[in-house]
N, C-alpha and C positions, 0 to 999 in steps of 0.2 A: 504493500499500500504506499502511496505517495506520502511524504513527510514534509514538515516545514523546517527549513534549515535554521540554524541558530543565528546566522547573520541577519536574517529577516526579523527575527524576534528582537535581537539586540538593537537594530535600527528603530523598530516601532517603539519599544520601551524607552530608548534613549531620547527620541524625538518628543515623546509625551512628557518626559521629565524636563526637557529644555523648554517646551512650549505646551503646557497642559491645556491651553485655550483651543487646541485642536479638537478636544473632546466636545466643544460646543458647536463645531462646524458640522452639524448633523445632516445638512443638505449634501455635503461632500463625503464625510467619513462617519461610519457607524460601527464603532468597536464595542464588543461585548465580551464577557468572560469566556464564552464558548469559543471565541476565536483563538484562544490560547489552549493548547492541548496538554501541556505540563501543568500539574497542580501548583507548583511553585510560581509559574508564570501567571496563573490565575490570581494567586494571592497578591503578586506584585501589581498587576493591573488594577485589582480591586483597591489596593492601597493608594495608587496614583489617582484613581477616580474619586475616592473619598477625600483625599487631600485637596483636589481641585474644587469640588463642590463646596468645600469649607473655606475656600478663598485663597488657596496656594497659587501663586503666580509663577513660581519656579521651584522645581522639586529636585532635591538631592538625595543621595543614597541614605544619608543619616535620617532624613525625613521619613522615608519609606520604612526603614527598620524601626524607628521610634513608633510609627503608627501601628506596627504589627506586634508590638511588645505585649499587648493585652491578649493576643491570639498566640498562645504558646506553640500550638501545633504548626501554625504557619511560620512563626519565627524560627523554630527548630529545624523545619524542613529546609528553609532557605539557607540557614547556616550550614546544614549538612551537605547541601548541593553547591556549596561555595557561591552562594547567591550574592554576597557582598561584592566579591570581585566581579561578578557578572554585571551588577548594577553600576559599578564604577566604570567598567569598560563601556557599557551602554551610554552612560552619561558623557563620557569623553570622546567616544568614537562616532556617535550618531551625527548624521548630516541632515538638517532640516530640509534642505533643498531636494533631498531624495525621498522624503516621507511618502509622497504620493505614489512613487514607484513601489516601495516596499508594502505600503497599505494594500495596493491592488494585487500584489503578488500573494500576500497573506490571504486575502479574501478569495482569490482564485484557487489557491491550493485547498483551502478549507471547503470550498464548493465541490471540488473533485473528491475530497475525502467523504463528504456527506453523500455524494452520488454513489460512491463505491459502497458505503455502508447500507445504502438503500437498495443495493443489488444491481446497479447499472454498470454495464461494461464501459469503462472509460478509456480503453486502450486505443480508441480511434482518435482521441485528442491528446492523451498523454501515455507514452509507452514506457513501461518499466522493465520490459524484457530486453536484457543486454544483447541477446542474440538476434533480435529482430532487425532485418536489413533496413527497415524504414524508420528505425528509432530516432535517428538524428533529425530527419525531415519532419516527423510528427512533433517532436519536442521543440524544434525551432518554431514551428507554427503555433505551438502552445504558448510560447513566450510572447507572441504578438497578440494573442487572444485576450479578450476582456471577459469578465463574468457574464456579461450580456451575450457575448458570442457563444460561450459555453452553454448557457441556458437555451439560446436559440437553436444550437446544434441538436440538442435532445428534443426540443419541440418539433423539429423537422422530422425526427424519427417517428414521433407520435402522429404527426400530420398524415403520414402515409396510411396509417390504419384508420385515422379519422375520415379520410376521403373515401376509404373502402367500406367502412361500416356505419358511418354517421353522416346523415345529410344535413348540411348547415343551411340549405335553402329549402324551406318548407312552404309548399303552396297550399293555402287553405281556400277551398271553394265553397260557396254558399249562395242562397238567394237573399236579396235585399229584404224580403218580407219575413224572413225567419227570425223568431225570437223577439218580435217587437213587443208583445205583451209582457214578457219577462223583463225586457229592457225598461219599459215604462214603470213596472212595479219596482224595480231596483232604484230608478231615479226618484220615484215617489218616496220611497223609504230612506234612501241615502242620496240626496241631490249632489251633483258633482260641484261642490263648492269647497273652498279651503278657508283657512284661518283669515280673519279680517285684517286687511292692510290699510294703510293711511290713504285718505282721499276718497270721498264717496264715489266720484265719477270713475276713477281708476279701479277701485275695488269692484264696482258694478261691471265694468268692462271685462276684467279678467276673472271674475267670480272668486276673489280671494286668493290666498296662497295655496294652490292646489298641489297635492302630493303627486310626484312623478313629473312635475313641470319645472321649467326654468324661465324666469323673467329677467329681461335685460333692459336696464335703463341707460339711455345715452344723454349726456348733457355736456355743456361747456364747463370751463374751469370756474370754481367758486359760485356755483348756482345751487348747491345743496344736495348733490347726489348722495354723499355720505350721510347727511342728516336725515334724508328721506329713508335711507336704508336702515339706519339705527332706529328710527321711529317705527318702521315696519317690524323689525326684530323685537322691539320692546312691546309692541302691540300684541305680538304672538306669545311672548314669554311671561308677561305680567297681566294679571286680571284687572288691576285697578289703576286709575290715574286721576289726577286732580283736574276738575273742570273749571276753567277760569270764567266760563259763562254762568255756571250754576253756583260757583264758589263752594264747592264741596267735592269730596272724593266720590267717584262713580265707578261702577263695574262696567268695563268696556269689553272684557273677554272672559266669560264664565268658565272657559275650558282652556287655560293656558298650556302651552307645550314647550318642550325643550328646544333650545335654539343655540346654534354655534355661530358666533360672529368672527369671521376671519379677516384680520387686518393685513394690509401689505405696506401702505405708506404711513398710516397713523400709528400712534402708540395707544396703550390701554387707557391712559389718563384722559386723552381726548375723547374717547368713546364714553367713558364714565360720566363726564360732565354733560355730554349730549343726552345720556340716559336720565340723569337727574333733572335736566331741563324738560325732557318729555314728560316725566312722571309728575313733576311739580307744577308745570306750566310757568315756571320762572325762566326768564331769558338766560341763555347760556353765558352771556357776558357777565352776568351777576356772579356766577360761579368762578369764571376765569379771573375776574378782578377781585374776588373775595369781598364783594360789597353787599352780601345778603344781610338783612336786618334781623333784629330779634323777633319781629313779627313773622318773618318768613321761616325762622328756624323750626317751629313745630311741623310745618309742611315738609321741610327738607328731611327732618328726622323720620317722619312717616314714610317718605319715599325710600330712605335708607333701610327702614324696617321691612318694607315690601321687597326690596332687592335681596335682603338677607333671608327672608322667609322663602323666596323663590330662587335662591342662589343656584340651584341645579338646573334652572330653566334658561339661564343666560350664561353661556360659557364663551370664553375668549380663546383665540389662537392667533399668533402673529407669524407671517411668513414674509420677511423683507425681500427675499429673492425667490419667488415661487416658480415651480415648474409642474408639469402635469403629474409626474410620479409622486411628488410630495403631496400634492393636493388630493390625489386618489387615496393614498394611504391615510391621510388625515380624516377625510370624510368617512371612510370605511371604519376607521378606529372609533370615531365618535358615534357612529350609527350602531355598531356592534356592541361596544363596551358601555356606552351611556344612553343608548336609545334615542339619540337625537334624530329628528326627522325634518328639521328646518335649518338650512344653511345659508348664510349671508356672506358672500365673497365680495369684498368691497370694490375691486377694481381689476379689470383685465388690461394688462399692458405687456409690453415687450421687456421681460426681465432677462438679465444675463444667463440665469440658470435655464430659462425656457429656451432661449436661442441655442444654448449649448446642448440642450437635450435633443434638439432636432438638427444639430450641426451636420451629422453624418448623412442626413437625407438631403442636405443642400436645399432647404425649402426657403421660399420668400417669407418675409416677415408677416405679410397678411395671411399666408397659408398657415404659418405657425400659430398665429392668433386664432384662426378658425379652429385649428385642432384643439387648442386650449379651451375655447368656448364649447366645442363639441364634447370634450371631456366632462365639463360641468353638466351639460345636458344629459349625457349618458349616465352620470352618477345619480341624477335626479330619478331617472327611470330605474336604474339598477337597485337603488336603495328605497324606491318609492317615497322619495323625499321632495320637499319644496326647496328650490334653490333660487336665490335672487342675487344678481350681480349688476355691474355697470361698466360702461366704457366711455371713452372721451370723444367729444365732438371736435373735429378739426378746427383749428383757429386760422387756417390758411385762407379760408374763404372770407370775402368781405361781408361785413354785417350790413346787408342792404335792405333788411326788413323782409326778405323773402322767406317762405316756409322752408324749414330745414328738413331734408329727407336723408335717405341712406348714404348719399354721396358725402355727407358731412362726418361720417364715422371715421375717426382717426385710426389709421393703420390697417383696417380691414373692412371693406365693403361687404365681403362675403359672410361676415358674422351674421348679418341680418337676414340671410336667406333661410334661417331656421327659427329665428326668435322674435319676440315682441320687442319693440324699441319705442320708448317715449322720448321725443326730442323736444328740448327746450331752447328758447332763444337766449 
């Protein structure tokens, strides 16, 4: 069975000691204890991780050994395996510039090991038979492969059988008149409407935030895309808000639901003040400038109490540099683990991670944006969830008072071929 050489482990551990912030770059690197096969290496990685999350900015051998003193079995094992010398060598010999190479090598070999344990024949991508005449050729090709290449290689093997035994294109034939009475009965009992959104006209047009649907709002800079989205999210997550017309707290949603708000450009504090403004009916500027009065404090405290009572209904996630794979994992995680069925993704834009994700396909920017928006739409269907997002109107056109249409969508006209777009002047 293929094994991980000690040089790779030395470089990984040493780079993490020199720059533990690498552990926070989860969009590029995702290391776990299972990535290390030796028990002593697992202990060392665990110590580095714990030191980092507790604030360590630069980690030395003495720091790791001190952190392991309370775990006698770990401490004794590392001493027995001459672990102090290993840590010192790692610290002094690691080259941060090569971390990406050794990280990918570690992940690639671990993938092959897991495939072998699962019973897959990996000899076609990595040859361990010293007598095999194609060994050098196969292993040279393996050096150039990525983990994605390896996974796709085995997917192709399955595809052969999929094409033979499974039909991916199913034709369903029927008459238009079939099942009409059953359909009417279902709609009578369960109308196809979703959670109430902001704006009576908009809410009527789209019939609320319906599960399995994605809504896309498009608007120019600083016209309130984010605030509208935060208001929609709050309207779904919280049952009560203060009415400035009736001067009392009113029930606006008797059946609140769990919601995940995903930020790309904003931070959590910005969204929190918007939520407080929505619930209290107090201008957001009052919160930003800290100018709320004693008379307003009871209302603010009530809003905070509502947010605390329904804290599981409004969850936050922030992705400064988003891409499709990270978004898919995030949506699925919150749907499966927390039962979230309402997702608000604040902004579709061309991020470095997204462009890098599609780099090998050599796609135009507008096509990449289309794929990202399609990812969101597919997640809505897959998870039977409501998804709301937004995009930017181009500022290149002159504001001549004419009605704005799909030509004004920045970066991708094709996004609108699938989705609803509300355009604002």
